[in-house]
DOPAVEX-303891 format. One line per field, with one value per residue (C-alpha): residue number from 0; residue in one letter; z, y, x. Coordinates in Angstrom, 1 decimal, always signed. Layout:
<rs>
k <- (NUM/...)
r <- (A/...)
Z <- (Z/...)
Y <- (Y/...)
X <- (X/...)
</rs>
This chain:
<rs>
k <- (0/1/2/3/4/5/6/7/8/9/10/11/12/13/14/15/16/17/18/19/20/21/22/23/24/25/26/27/28/29/30/31/32/33/34/35/36/37/38/39/40/41/42/43/44/45/46/47/48/49/50/51/52/53/54/55/56/57/58/59/60/61/62/63/64/65/66/67/68/69/70/71/72/73/74/75/76/77/78/79/80/81/82/83/84/85/86/87/88/89/90/91/92/93/94/95/96/97/98/99/100/101/102/103/104/105/106/107/108/109/110/111/112/113/114/115/116/117/118/119/120/121/122/123/124/125/126/127/128/129/130/131/132/133/134/135/136/137/138/139/140/141/142/143/144/145/146/147/148/149/150/151/152/153/154/155/156/157/158/159/160/161/162/163/164/165/166/167/168/169/170/171/172/173/174/175/176/177/178)
r <- (M/N/R/N/D/V/E/I/L/Y/D/K/E/T/I/R/S/K/V/K/E/L/A/E/Q/I/S/R/D/Y/E/G/K/D/L/L/L/V/G/I/L/K/G/A/F/V/F/M/A/D/L/I/R/E/I/D/I/P/V/E/L/D/F/M/D/V/S/S/Y/G/M/S/T/V/S/S/G/E/V/R/I/L/K/D/L/D/Y/S/I/K/D/R/D/V/L/V/V/E/D/I/I/D/T/G/L/T/L/K/Y/I/K/E/L/L/L/K/R/E/P/R/S/V/K/T/C/C/L/L/D/K/P/E/R/R/K/V/D/I/N/A/D/Y/V/G/F/V/I/P/D/E/F/I/V/G/Y/G/I/D/Y/A/E/K/Y/R/N/I/P/E/I/C/I/L/K/P/S/V/Y/Q/K)
Z <- (-72.2/-74.5/-76.4/-76.1/-72.4/-72.9/-74.5/-75.8/-73.9/-75.4/-78.5/-79.0/-80.8/-78.2/-75.5/-77.4/-77.9/-74.2/-73.0/-75.3/-74.0/-70.4/-71.2/-72.8/-69.7/-67.3/-69.4/-69.2/-65.5/-64.5/-66.9/-65.0/-62.0/-60.5/-61.5/-60.2/-61.6/-59.2/-61.0/-59.0/-60.0/-61.7/-63.2/-64.2/-65.9/-69.5/-69.0/-67.4/-70.2/-72.8/-70.7/-70.2/-74.0/-74.6/-71.7/-73.2/-70.0/-68.0/-65.6/-63.2/-62.4/-59.4/-58.5/-55.6/-55.5/-53.3/-52.8/-51.8/-54.1/-54.1/-56.4/-55.7/-57.8/-54.7/-52.7/-49.2/-47.9/-46.4/-48.3/-48.1/-49.4/-51.3/-52.8/-51.6/-53.4/-54.1/-53.9/-51.4/-52.4/-50.0/-51.8/-55.0/-57.1/-57.2/-59.6/-58.6/-61.7/-61.1/-63.5/-61.9/-58.9/-57.6/-53.9/-53.5/-50.5/-52.1/-53.6/-50.4/-48.4/-50.9/-51.0/-47.2/-46.9/-49.5/-47.9/-44.7/-46.6/-47.2/-51.0/-52.5/-53.9/-54.5/-57.3/-58.9/-62.4/-63.2/-66.5/-65.3/-62.6/-61.3/-59.0/-58.3/-56.2/-54.1/-50.4/-49.4/-50.6/-53.1/-56.8/-59.2/-60.5/-64.0/-65.2/-68.5/-68.6/-66.2/-66.5/-65.4/-62.5/-64.5/-64.0/-66.3/-67.8/-70.5/-71.1/-68.1/-65.9/-64.8/-63.4/-61.4/-63.3/-66.7/-69.5/-68.9/-72.5/-74.2/-76.0/-75.4/-72.2/-71.9/-69.7/-68.4/-68.8/-65.4/-66.5/-66.2/-62.6/-61.1/-61.6)
Y <- (-108.6/-111.4/-113.3/-116.4/-116.3/-117.5/-120.2/-119.2/-121.0/-119.1/-116.9/-113.6/-115.1/-117.8/-115.2/-112.8/-115.7/-116.7/-113.1/-112.6/-115.9/-114.7/-111.3/-112.8/-115.0/-112.0/-109.8/-112.5/-113.2/-109.5/-108.2/-105.5/-105.4/-102.8/-104.3/-102.9/-104.6/-104.5/-105.0/-106.3/-104.3/-104.6/-108.0/-107.9/-104.5/-105.8/-108.6/-106.2/-103.6/-106.3/-107.8/-104.5/-103.8/-107.0/-106.7/-105.2/-104.1/-101.0/-101.4/-99.3/-99.8/-99.6/-101.0/-102.5/-103.0/-105.9/-107.5/-111.0/-111.7/-108.6/-109.4/-113.1/-116.0/-117.4/-115.9/-114.8/-115.7/-112.2/-110.0/-106.3/-103.7/-101.0/-99.3/-99.7/-99.1/-95.5/-96.3/-97.9/-101.4/-101.5/-103.1/-103.4/-106.5/-106.8/-108.9/-109.1/-109.4/-111.2/-112.3/-115.6/-117.7/-119.5/-120.4/-118.6/-116.7/-113.3/-113.9/-115.4/-112.4/-109.9/-111.6/-111.9/-108.2/-107.1/-109.2/-107.3/-104.1/-105.4/-105.8/-107.5/-110.1/-110.7/-113.0/-113.6/-113.8/-114.9/-115.3/-118.1/-120.8/-122.9/-125.4/-127.5/-124.7/-124.0/-123.6/-122.5/-123.6/-121.0/-121.1/-118.4/-118.1/-117.3/-118.9/-118.3/-121.1/-123.8/-123.9/-126.2/-125.3/-123.1/-119.5/-117.4/-114.0/-111.8/-110.2/-108.0/-110.6/-109.9/-111.3/-108.6/-106.0/-107.3/-109.2/-107.5/-106.2/-109.5/-109.9/-113.7/-115.7/-117.4/-119.8/-118.1/-120.4/-121.4/-120.3/-116.7/-116.8/-119.5/-117.4)
X <- (+262.5/+263.4/+260.7/+263.0/+262.3/+258.7/+256.6/+253.1/+250.3/+247.4/+247.6/+245.7/+242.8/+242.2/+242.3/+239.9/+237.4/+237.5/+237.1/+234.1/+232.6/+233.0/+231.6/+228.5/+227.8/+228.4/+226.0/+223.3/+223.8/+223.8/+221.1/+219.1/+221.4/+223.7/+227.0/+230.4/+233.5/+236.4/+239.7/+242.7/+245.8/+248.1/+247.8/+244.1/+244.1/+244.5/+242.0/+239.5/+239.9/+239.1/+236.3/+234.4/+234.6/+232.7/+230.1/+226.9/+225.1/+225.8/+228.8/+230.8/+234.5/+236.7/+240.1/+242.0/+245.7/+246.8/+250.2/+251.1/+254.1/+256.3/+259.2/+259.1/+257.7/+255.9/+253.1/+254.1/+250.6/+250.4/+247.9/+248.4/+245.9/+247.9/+244.8/+241.3/+238.0/+237.0/+233.2/+230.8/+229.7/+226.7/+223.7/+225.7/+226.4/+230.2/+232.3/+235.9/+238.1/+241.4/+244.2/+245.0/+244.0/+247.0/+247.0/+243.6/+244.8/+244.5/+241.1/+239.7/+241.0/+239.5/+236.2/+235.9/+236.8/+234.2/+231.5/+231.9/+230.9/+227.3/+227.1/+224.1/+226.5/+230.2/+231.3/+234.6/+236.0/+239.5/+241.2/+243.5/+243.0/+245.8/+244.0/+247.1/+248.5/+245.3/+245.9/+242.4/+238.9/+237.9/+236.9/+236.0/+232.4/+233.7/+237.0/+238.7/+241.3/+242.4/+246.2/+249.1/+251.4/+253.7/+254.9/+252.7/+253.5/+252.0/+248.6/+249.1/+250.7/+254.3/+257.5/+259.3/+257.3/+258.4/+256.6/+253.2/+253.2/+253.4/+250.0/+249.8/+249.6/+253.0/+254.9/+258.1/+261.0/+262.5/+266.0/+264.7/+263.5/+265.8/+269.0)
</rs>
């Protein structure tokens, strides 16, 4: 990984402030409810870890691993479940935590799948929203940042499994992925 491959979009302090703001809103909205956070692996794990440390109500965690990109920079449109939930969500309040909404295909698929399992509610929280790329009608209930149509890495988000460990949210320079 070369730090010259990226341009910082959001620094650590800006991210920390936004995560705290989202956590405060979620804590208010779910006060007294049976909240289960469902993190979408791998991209959302850093965001979710920081988010749960700021939420000040009881929460439980579970994870799903889904794939629609593989090693590409473009979503295939086909969503595959690689790891499903470990727990039942029947009669639970579920908050899906996602790193980025791009085409919306993955989040729409996950939400529809979870709704079939009879939860009390299913809402979504994404760190990054890229509305210019949307192919389906879906929006997150909680959004950190609305971003331009750029390829993003860092803060858990990867390109070909690299760059996740950059602590900022960065734009990956096209010269890296257009080789």
